[in-house]
PQR file with spaces between the fields and no chain letter, atoms N, CA, C, O and H, PARSE charges and radii, in Angstrom:
ATOM       1  N    MET     1     109.265  175.506  -35.748 -0.4000 1.5000
ATOM       2  CA   MET     1     110.023  175.037  -34.609 -0.0000 2.0000
ATOM       3  C    MET     1     111.483  175.449  -34.803  0.5500 1.7000
ATOM       4  O    MET     1     112.077  175.138  -35.836 -0.5500 1.4000
ATOM       5  N    PRO     2     112.059  176.135  -33.841 -0.5600 1.5000
ATOM       6  CA   PRO     2     113.441  176.593  -34.026  0.2800 2.0000
ATOM       7  C    PRO     2     114.436  175.444  -33.946  0.5500 1.7000
ATOM       8  O    PRO     2     114.236  174.455  -33.240 -0.5500 1.4000
ATOM       9  N    GLN     3     115.485  175.614  -34.680 -0.4000 1.5000
ATOM      10  CA   GLN     3     116.546  174.614  -34.682 -0.0000 2.0000
ATOM      11  C    GLN     3     117.465  174.840  -33.487  0.5500 1.7000
ATOM      12  O    GLN     3     117.717  175.978  -33.091 -0.5500 1.4000
ATOM      13  H    GLN     3     115.647  176.417  -35.253  0.4000 1.0000
ATOM      14  N    LEU     4     117.959  173.750  -32.922 -0.4000 1.5000
ATOM      15  CA   LEU     4     118.880  173.869  -31.798 -0.0000 2.0000
ATOM      16  C    LEU     4     120.277  174.209  -32.287  0.5500 1.7000
ATOM      17  O    LEU     4     120.680  173.809  -33.379 -0.5500 1.4000
ATOM      18  H    LEU     4     117.754  172.826  -33.244  0.4000 1.0000
ATOM      19  N    ASN     5     120.987  174.925  -31.495 -0.4000 1.5000
ATOM      20  CA   ASN     5     122.382  175.215  -31.805 -0.0000 2.0000
ATOM      21  C    ASN     5     123.178  173.934  -31.535  0.5500 1.7000
ATOM      22  O    ASN     5     123.207  173.474  -30.394 -0.5500 1.4000
ATOM      23  H    ASN     5     120.660  175.249  -30.608  0.4000 1.0000
ATOM      24  N    PRO     6     123.824  173.343  -32.547 -0.5600 1.5000
ATOM      25  CA   PRO     6     124.484  172.050  -32.345  0.2800 2.0000
ATOM      26  C    PRO     6     125.788  172.118  -31.555  0.5500 1.7000
ATOM      27  O    PRO     6     126.311  171.077  -31.156 -0.5500 1.4000
ATOM      28  N    THR     7     126.318  173.298  -31.320 -0.4000 1.5000
ATOM      29  CA   THR     7     127.616  173.394  -30.676 -0.0000 2.0000
ATOM      30  C    THR     7     127.641  172.792  -29.272  0.5500 1.7000
ATOM      31  O    THR     7     128.475  171.918  -29.035 -0.5500 1.4000
ATOM      32  H    THR     7     125.893  174.143  -31.644  0.4000 1.0000
ATOM      33  N    PRO     8     126.791  173.192  -28.321 -0.5600 1.5000
ATOM      34  CA   PRO     8     126.901  172.559  -27.003  0.2800 2.0000
ATOM      35  C    PRO     8     126.401  171.122  -26.997  0.5500 1.7000
ATOM      36  O    PRO     8     126.889  170.313  -26.208 -0.5500 1.4000
ATOM      37  N    TRP     9     125.446  170.780  -27.851 -0.4000 1.5000
ATOM      38  CA   TRP     9     124.886  169.433  -27.849 -0.0000 2.0000
ATOM      39  C    TRP     9     125.855  168.430  -28.435  0.5500 1.7000
ATOM      40  O    TRP     9     125.861  167.268  -28.028 -0.5500 1.4000
ATOM      41  H    TRP     9     125.049  171.437  -28.492  0.4000 1.0000
ATOM      42  N    PHE    10     126.669  168.850  -29.377 -0.4000 1.5000
ATOM      43  CA   PHE    10     127.656  167.929  -29.954 -0.0000 2.0000
ATOM      44  C    PHE    10     128.671  167.515  -28.901  0.5500 1.7000
ATOM      45  O    PHE    10     129.013  166.335  -28.817 -0.5500 1.4000
ATOM      46  H    PHE    10     126.665  169.794  -29.708  0.4000 1.0000
ATOM      47  N    TYR    11     129.157  168.442  -28.101 -0.4000 1.5000
ATOM      48  CA   TYR    11     130.140  168.102  -27.065 -0.0000 2.0000
ATOM      49  C    TYR    11     129.512  167.267  -25.954  0.5500 1.7000
ATOM      50  O    TYR    11     130.178  166.415  -25.367 -0.5500 1.4000
ATOM      51  H    TYR    11     128.879  169.400  -28.169  0.4000 1.0000
ATOM      52  N    THR    12     128.247  167.504  -25.665 -0.4000 1.5000
ATOM      53  CA   THR    12     127.544  166.672  -24.685 -0.0000 2.0000
ATOM      54  C    THR    12     127.411  165.250  -25.205  0.5500 1.7000
ATOM      55  O    THR    12     127.658  164.298  -24.465 -0.5500 1.4000
ATOM      56  H    THR    12     127.705  168.196  -26.142  0.4000 1.0000
ATOM      57  N    MET    13     127.023  165.090  -26.466 -0.4000 1.5000
ATOM      58  CA   MET    13     126.909  163.771  -27.064 -0.0000 2.0000
ATOM      59  C    MET    13     128.267  163.082  -27.118  0.5500 1.7000
ATOM      60  O    MET    13     128.370  161.889  -26.831 -0.5500 1.4000
ATOM      61  H    MET    13     126.822  165.863  -27.067  0.4000 1.0000
ATOM      62  N    LEU    14     129.296  163.816  -27.482 -0.4000 1.5000
ATOM      63  CA   LEU    14     130.630  163.242  -27.575 -0.0000 2.0000
ATOM      64  C    LEU    14     131.140  162.797  -26.205  0.5500 1.7000
ATOM      65  O    LEU    14     131.727  161.721  -26.092 -0.5500 1.4000
ATOM      66  H    LEU    14     129.212  164.785  -27.716  0.4000 1.0000
ATOM      67  N    ALA    15     130.929  163.597  -25.172 -0.4000 1.5000
ATOM      68  CA   ALA    15     131.353  163.227  -23.822 -0.0000 2.0000
ATOM      69  C    ALA    15     130.579  162.015  -23.318  0.5500 1.7000
ATOM      70  O    ALA    15     131.159  161.142  -22.672 -0.5500 1.4000
ATOM      71  H    ALA    15     130.452  164.471  -25.264  0.4000 1.0000
ATOM      72  N    THR    16     129.291  161.945  -23.600 -0.4000 1.5000
ATOM      73  CA   THR    16     128.492  160.790  -23.191 -0.0000 2.0000
ATOM      74  C    THR    16     128.939  159.541  -23.910  0.5500 1.7000
ATOM      75  O    THR    16     129.070  158.489  -23.284 -0.5500 1.4000
ATOM      76  H    THR    16     128.820  162.654  -24.125  0.4000 1.0000
ATOM      77  N    TRP    17     129.176  159.623  -25.198 -0.4000 1.5000
ATOM      78  CA   TRP    17     129.603  158.471  -25.986 -0.0000 2.0000
ATOM      79  C    TRP    17     130.966  157.974  -25.509  0.5500 1.7000
ATOM      80  O    TRP    17     131.168  156.767  -25.374 -0.5500 1.4000
ATOM      81  H    TRP    17     129.069  160.478  -25.706  0.4000 1.0000
ATOM      82  N    LEU    18     131.894  158.881  -25.254 -0.4000 1.5000
ATOM      83  CA   LEU    18     133.216  158.472  -24.770 -0.0000 2.0000
ATOM      84  C    LEU    18     133.134  157.855  -23.375  0.5500 1.7000
ATOM      85  O    LEU    18     133.838  156.887  -23.084 -0.5500 1.4000
ATOM      86  H    LEU    18     131.730  159.861  -25.363  0.4000 1.0000
ATOM      87  N    THR    19     132.291  158.400  -22.522 -0.4000 1.5000
ATOM      88  CA   THR    19     132.125  157.831  -21.187 -0.0000 2.0000
ATOM      89  C    THR    19     131.573  156.418  -21.272  0.5500 1.7000
ATOM      90  O    THR    19     132.068  155.511  -20.603 -0.5500 1.4000
ATOM      91  H    THR    19     131.719  159.186  -22.758  0.4000 1.0000
ATOM      92  N    LEU    20     130.564  156.234  -22.082 -0.4000 1.5000
ATOM      93  CA   LEU    20     129.980  154.901  -22.209 -0.0000 2.0000
ATOM      94  C    LEU    20     130.945  153.905  -22.829  0.5500 1.7000
ATOM      95  O    LEU    20     131.033  152.765  -22.372 -0.5500 1.4000
ATOM      96  H    LEU    20     130.162  156.971  -22.625  0.4000 1.0000
ATOM      97  N    SER    21     131.664  154.313  -23.858 -0.4000 1.5000
ATOM      98  CA   SER    21     132.500  153.360  -24.572 -0.0000 2.0000
ATOM      99  C    SER    21     133.847  153.105  -23.894  0.5500 1.7000
ATOM     100  O    SER    21     134.406  152.019  -24.048 -0.5500 1.4000
ATOM     101  H    SER    21     131.592  155.239  -24.230  0.4000 1.0000
ATOM     102  N    LEU    22     134.373  154.061  -23.161 -0.4000 1.5000
ATOM     103  CA   LEU    22     135.692  153.881  -22.566 -0.0000 2.0000
ATOM     104  C    LEU    22     135.669  153.478  -21.095  0.5500 1.7000
ATOM     105  O    LEU    22     136.619  152.860  -20.615 -0.5500 1.4000
ATOM     106  H    LEU    22     133.919  154.943  -23.036  0.4000 1.0000
ATOM     107  N    ILE    23     134.612  153.814  -20.380 -0.4000 1.5000
ATOM     108  CA   ILE    23     134.580  153.532  -18.943 -0.0000 2.0000
ATOM     109  C    ILE    23     133.565  152.444  -18.618  0.5500 1.7000
ATOM     110  O    ILE    23     133.903  151.459  -17.962 -0.5500 1.4000
ATOM     111  H    ILE    23     133.841  154.316  -20.771  0.4000 1.0000
ATOM     112  N    ILE    24     132.338  152.611  -19.065 -0.4000 1.5000
ATOM     113  CA   ILE    24     131.276  151.695  -18.644 -0.0000 2.0000
ATOM     114  C    ILE    24     131.322  150.382  -19.415  0.5500 1.7000
ATOM     115  O    ILE    24     131.128  149.324  -18.816 -0.5500 1.4000
ATOM     116  H    ILE    24     132.063  153.411  -19.597  0.4000 1.0000
ATOM     117  N    GLN    25     131.566  150.410  -20.698 -0.4000 1.5000
ATOM     118  CA   GLN    25     131.561  149.191  -21.501 -0.0000 2.0000
ATOM     119  C    GLN    25     132.614  148.181  -21.049  0.5500 1.7000
ATOM     120  O    GLN    25     132.265  147.007  -20.924 -0.5500 1.4000
ATOM     121  H    GLN    25     131.723  151.269  -21.185  0.4000 1.0000
ATOM     122  N    PRO    26     133.881  148.542  -20.793 -0.5600 1.5000
ATOM     123  CA   PRO    26     134.831  147.534  -20.310  0.2800 2.0000
ATOM     124  C    PRO    26     134.435  146.937  -18.962  0.5500 1.7000
ATOM     125  O    PRO    26     134.698  145.762  -18.708 -0.5500 1.4000
ATOM     126  N    LYS    27     133.810  147.727  -18.101 -0.4000 1.5000
ATOM     127  CA   LYS    27     133.363  147.191  -16.812 -0.0000 2.0000
ATOM     128  C    LYS    27     132.259  146.164  -17.008  0.5500 1.7000
ATOM     129  O    LYS    27     132.237  145.134  -16.333 -0.5500 1.4000
ATOM     130  H    LYS    27     133.597  148.682  -18.307  0.4000 1.0000
ATOM     131  N    LEU    28     131.345  146.441  -17.928 -0.4000 1.5000
ATOM     132  CA   LEU    28     130.267  145.496  -18.174 -0.0000 2.0000
ATOM     133  C    LEU    28     130.768  144.225  -18.851  0.5500 1.7000
ATOM     134  O    LEU    28     130.270  143.135  -18.569 -0.5500 1.4000
ATOM     135  H    LEU    28     131.363  147.277  -18.476  0.4000 1.0000
ATOM     136  N    LEU    29     131.743  144.356  -19.738 -0.4000 1.5000
ATOM     137  CA   LEU    29     132.246  143.189  -20.440 -0.0000 2.0000
ATOM     138  C    LEU    29     133.140  142.323  -19.566  0.5500 1.7000
ATOM     139  O    LEU    29     133.393  141.168  -19.908 -0.5500 1.4000
ATOM     140  H    LEU    29     132.147  145.241  -19.967  0.4000 1.0000
ATOM     141  N    SER    30     133.623  142.853  -18.445 -0.4000 1.5000
ATOM     142  CA   SER    30     134.493  142.055  -17.579 -0.0000 2.0000
ATOM     143  C    SER    30     133.710  141.067  -16.725  0.5500 1.7000
ATOM     144  O    SER    30     134.296  140.134  -16.175 -0.5500 1.4000
ATOM     145  H    SER    30     133.417  143.792  -18.168  0.4000 1.0000
ATOM     146  N    PHE    31     132.391  141.254  -16.602 -0.4000 1.5000
ATOM     147  CA   PHE    31     131.589  140.311  -15.830 -0.0000 2.0000
ATOM     148  C    PHE    31     131.504  138.988  -16.562  0.5500 1.7000
ATOM     149  O    PHE    31     131.413  138.951  -17.789 -0.5500 1.4000
ATOM     150  H    PHE    31     131.916  142.012  -17.049  0.4000 1.0000
ATOM     151  N    THR    32     131.534  137.902  -15.806 -0.4000 1.5000
ATOM     152  CA   THR    32     131.381  136.587  -16.418 -0.0000 2.0000
ATOM     153  C    THR    32     129.942  136.134  -16.244  0.5500 1.7000
ATOM     154  O    THR    32     129.292  136.440  -15.244 -0.5500 1.4000
ATOM     155  H    THR    32     131.608  137.931  -14.810  0.4000 1.0000
ATOM     156  N    SER    33     129.476  135.426  -17.201 -0.4000 1.5000
ATOM     157  CA   SER    33     128.114  134.928  -17.152 -0.0000 2.0000
ATOM     158  C    SER    33     128.053  133.734  -16.211  0.5500 1.7000
ATOM     159  O    SER    33     128.920  132.861  -16.262 -0.5500 1.4000
ATOM     160  H    SER    33     130.004  135.178  -18.013  0.4000 1.0000
ATOM     161  N    THR    34     127.041  133.685  -15.352 -0.4000 1.5000
ATOM     162  CA   THR    34     126.916  132.563  -14.420 -0.0000 2.0000
ATOM     163  C    THR    34     126.276  131.357  -15.075  0.5500 1.7000
ATOM     164  O    THR    34     126.482  130.231  -14.624 -0.5500 1.4000
ATOM     165  H    THR    34     126.336  134.394  -15.310  0.4000 1.0000
ATOM     166  N    ASN    35     125.512  131.565  -16.117 -0.4000 1.5000
ATOM     167  CA   ASN    35     124.864  130.459  -16.824 -0.0000 2.0000
ATOM     168  C    ASN    35     125.530  130.295  -18.184  0.5500 1.7000
ATOM     169  O    ASN    35     125.104  130.893  -19.172 -0.5500 1.4000
ATOM     170  H    ASN    35     125.344  132.480  -16.483  0.4000 1.0000
ATOM     171  N    LEU    36     126.571  129.486  -18.224 -0.4000 1.5000
ATOM     172  CA   LEU    36     127.268  129.266  -19.482 -0.0000 2.0000
ATOM     173  C    LEU    36     126.402  128.425  -20.408  0.5500 1.7000
ATOM     174  O    LEU    36     125.660  127.565  -19.934 -0.5500 1.4000
ATOM     175  H    LEU    36     126.918  129.001  -17.422  0.4000 1.0000
ATOM     176  N    PRO    37     126.475  128.646  -21.695 -0.5600 1.5000
ATOM     177  CA   PRO    37     125.651  127.867  -22.614  0.2800 2.0000
ATOM     178  C    PRO    37     126.087  126.404  -22.617  0.5500 1.7000
ATOM     179  O    PRO    37     127.280  126.100  -22.603 -0.5500 1.4000
ATOM     180  N    SER    38     125.127  125.522  -22.636 -0.4000 1.5000
ATOM     181  CA   SER    38     125.441  124.095  -22.631 -0.0000 2.0000
ATOM     182  C    SER    38     125.480  123.583  -24.061  0.5500 1.7000
ATOM     183  O    SER    38     124.867  124.151  -24.964 -0.5500 1.4000
ATOM     184  H    SER    38     124.158  125.768  -22.648  0.4000 1.0000
ATOM     185  N    HIS    39     126.216  122.498  -24.240 -0.4000 1.5000
ATOM     186  CA   HIS    39     126.355  121.914  -25.571 -0.0000 2.0000
ATOM     187  C    HIS    39     125.503  120.660  -25.707  0.5500 1.7000
ATOM     188  O    HIS    39     125.778  119.809  -26.553 -0.5500 1.4000
ATOM     189  H    HIS    39     126.714  122.037  -23.506  0.4000 1.0000
ATOM     190  N    LYS    40     124.470  120.542  -24.876 -0.4000 1.5000
ATOM     191  CA   LYS    40     123.590  119.386  -24.956 -0.0000 2.0000
ATOM     192  C    LYS    40     122.624  119.561  -26.119  0.5500 1.7000
ATOM     193  O    LYS    40     122.213  120.669  -26.463 -0.5500 1.4000
ATOM     194  H    LYS    40     124.247  121.233  -24.189  0.4000 1.0000
ATOM     195  N    ALA    41     122.280  118.423  -26.710 -0.4000 1.5000
ATOM     196  CA   ALA    41     121.272  118.464  -27.764 -0.0000 2.0000
ATOM     197  C    ALA    41     119.909  118.606  -27.102  0.5500 1.7000
ATOM     198  O    ALA    41     119.657  117.976  -26.075 -0.5500 1.4000
ATOM     199  H    ALA    41     122.614  117.522  -26.431  0.4000 1.0000
ATOM     200  N    PRO    42     119.043  119.405  -27.658 -0.5600 1.5000
ATOM     201  CA   PRO    42     117.726  119.573  -27.034  0.2800 2.0000
ATOM     202  C    PRO    42     116.943  118.264  -27.095  0.5500 1.7000
ATOM     203  O    PRO    42     116.984  117.546  -28.094 -0.5500 1.4000
ATOM     204  N    ALA    43     116.235  117.969  -26.018 -0.4000 1.5000
ATOM     205  CA   ALA    43     115.437  116.755  -25.961 -0.0000 2.0000
ATOM     206  C    ALA    43     114.229  116.903  -26.876  0.5500 1.7000
ATOM     207  O    ALA    43     113.576  117.946  -26.881 -0.5500 1.4000
ATOM     208  H    ALA    43     116.201  118.552  -25.206  0.4000 1.0000
ATOM     209  N    PRO    44     113.930  115.863  -27.650 -0.5600 1.5000
ATOM     210  CA   PRO    44     112.753  115.970  -28.526  0.2800 2.0000
ATOM     211  C    PRO    44     111.477  116.014  -27.690  0.5500 1.7000
ATOM     212  O    PRO    44     111.331  115.284  -26.709 -0.5500 1.4000
ATOM     213  N    THR    45     110.582  116.863  -28.089 -0.4000 1.5000
ATOM     214  CA   THR    45     109.330  116.995  -27.360 -0.0000 2.0000
ATOM     215  C    THR    45     108.291  116.060  -27.964  0.5500 1.7000
ATOM     216  O    THR    45     108.187  115.930  -29.184 -0.5500 1.4000
ATOM     217  H    THR    45     110.701  117.456  -28.886  0.4000 1.0000
ATOM     218  N    LYS    46     107.535  115.419  -27.101 -0.4000 1.5000
ATOM     219  CA   LYS    46     106.494  114.513  -27.560 -0.0000 2.0000
ATOM     220  C    LYS    46     105.201  115.305  -27.696  0.5500 1.7000
ATOM     221  O    LYS    46     104.716  115.905  -26.737 -0.5500 1.4000
ATOM     222  H    LYS    46     107.620  115.525  -26.110  0.4000 1.0000
ATOM     223  N    THR    47     104.663  115.292  -28.888 -0.4000 1.5000
ATOM     224  CA   THR    47     103.424  116.024  -29.130 -0.0000 2.0000
ATOM     225  C    THR    47     102.293  115.030  -29.336  0.5500 1.7000
ATOM     226  O    THR    47     102.462  114.006  -29.997 -0.5500 1.4000
ATOM     227  H    THR    47     105.058  114.804  -29.667  0.4000 1.0000
ATOM     228  N    THR    48     101.174  115.335  -28.780 -0.4000 1.5000
ATOM     229  CA   THR    48      99.988  114.502  -28.972 -0.0000 2.0000
ATOM     230  C    THR    48      98.961  115.325  -29.732  0.5500 1.7000
ATOM     231  O    THR    48      98.845  116.531  -29.518 -0.5500 1.4000
ATOM     232  H    THR    48     101.036  116.167  -28.243  0.4000 1.0000
ATOM     233  N    PRO    49      98.211  114.671  -30.626 -0.5600 1.5000
ATOM     234  CA   PRO    49      97.209  115.434  -31.379  0.2800 2.0000
ATOM     235  C    PRO    49      96.063  115.867  -30.475  0.5500 1.7000
ATOM     236  O    PRO    49      95.743  115.212  -29.484 -0.5500 1.4000
ATOM     237  N    TRP    50      95.469  116.966  -30.840 -0.4000 1.5000
ATOM     238  CA   TRP    50      94.355  117.510  -30.073 -0.0000 2.0000
ATOM     239  C    TRP    50      93.091  116.729  -30.417  0.5500 1.7000
ATOM     240  O    TRP    50      92.784  116.500  -31.587 -0.5500 1.4000
ATOM     241  H    TRP    50      95.729  117.498  -31.645  0.4000 1.0000
ATOM     242  N    THR    51      92.384  116.335  -29.405 -0.4000 1.5000
ATOM     243  CA   THR    51      91.119  115.620  -29.647 -0.0000 2.0000
ATOM     244  C    THR    51      89.999  116.650  -29.616  0.5500 1.7000
ATOM     245  O    THR    51      89.740  117.281  -28.591 -0.5500 1.4000
ATOM     246  H    THR    51      92.633  116.521  -28.454  0.4000 1.0000
ATOM     247  N    TRP    52      89.348  116.804  -30.752 -0.4000 1.5000
ATOM     248  CA   TRP    52      88.269  117.760  -30.874 -0.0000 2.0000
ATOM     249  C    TRP    52      86.987  117.113  -30.402  0.5500 1.7000
ATOM     250  O    TRP    52      86.679  116.002  -30.833 -0.5500 1.4000
ATOM     251  H    TRP    52      89.560  116.291  -31.584  0.4000 1.0000
ATOM     252  N    PRO    53      86.230  117.754  -29.539 -0.5600 1.5000
ATOM     253  CA   PRO    53      85.028  117.123  -28.998  0.2800 2.0000
ATOM     254  C    PRO    53      83.891  116.988  -30.007  0.5500 1.7000
ATOM     255  O    PRO    53      82.982  116.192  -29.772 -0.5500 1.4000
ATOM     256  N    TRP    54      83.894  117.716  -31.104 -0.4000 1.5000
ATOM     257  CA   TRP    54      82.780  117.673  -32.047 -0.0000 2.0000
ATOM     258  C    TRP    54      83.052  116.780  -33.254  0.5500 1.7000
ATOM     259  O    TRP    54      82.241  116.744  -34.180 -0.5500 1.4000
ATOM     260  H    TRP    54      84.633  118.364  -31.294  0.4000 1.0000
ATOM     261  N    THR    55      84.173  116.058  -33.266 -0.4000 1.5000
ATOM     262  CA   THR    55      84.433  115.190  -34.417 -0.0000 2.0000
ATOM     263  C    THR    55      84.154  113.761  -34.087  0.5500 1.7000
ATOM     264  O    THR    55      84.319  112.888  -34.939 -0.5500 1.4000
ATOM     265  H    THR    55      84.831  116.087  -32.514  0.4000 1.0000
């Protein structure tokens, strides 16, 4: 299998990485979450034992 020439692919990768990190990432991080995490303690769950029909 022939090896790819890294010269054009390196600049493509670099341009994609810079676009994602400098343009798209700040836009995504500026959104606020609509469901903020709550500080409530989780309610304890009541568990009942399984009744086996053959015992």
